[in-house]
C-alpha positions, 0 to 999 in steps of 0.5 A, a space after each residue: 278529482 278536482 278539474 279546472 275549466 277555463 275559457 268559459 262564456 260569461 253565459 255559462 252557469 253552474 248548471 250548464 257546467 254540471 250538465 256538460 260533465 255529467 254526460 261523462 260521469 258522476 259530478 259532486 259539484 260544479 261551480 263557475 267562479 264569479 267576481 265578488 263585486 259585480 257577480 259576473 263570471 270570471 271565465 273559469 270554474 271547477 268541477 269535482 268528480 269522485 271517480 278519477 277514470 271518469 274525470 280523465 275521460 271528461 277532461 279528454 272529451 271536453 278539453 277543446 269542446 264548445 260550451 255556450 259558444 266558447 272552446 273550453 279548456 279542462 285539466 286537473 286542477 293544481 293546488 293553489 300556490 301560497 301567496 306572499 304576505 301583504 307586507 305590513 303597512 307603515 304609519 301613513 297618518 298624521 305624525 302629530 303636531 303642526 309641521 307646516 306640511 313637512 315631515 
């Protein structure tokens, strides 16, 4: 089961997230999502647990629990909804020729 974990401290690491959930069962992976530009935590992460019963126990035990000084939330992750397309951009460049600043 894929578990969404929210309200994470900026100090929470993949290892500390893994340790919190390992106390409740087998963890395949645990990762804190970071900002691409700054590398700083975005305040949420995902934990993958292969056994649904263990995952549900972990969710029950850890939702509302303190981790690195923050009260975290944990629940089954939902599939990401498809995002709308980017809509095509128009031609925003020079239209050619000298038009005196007018289009």
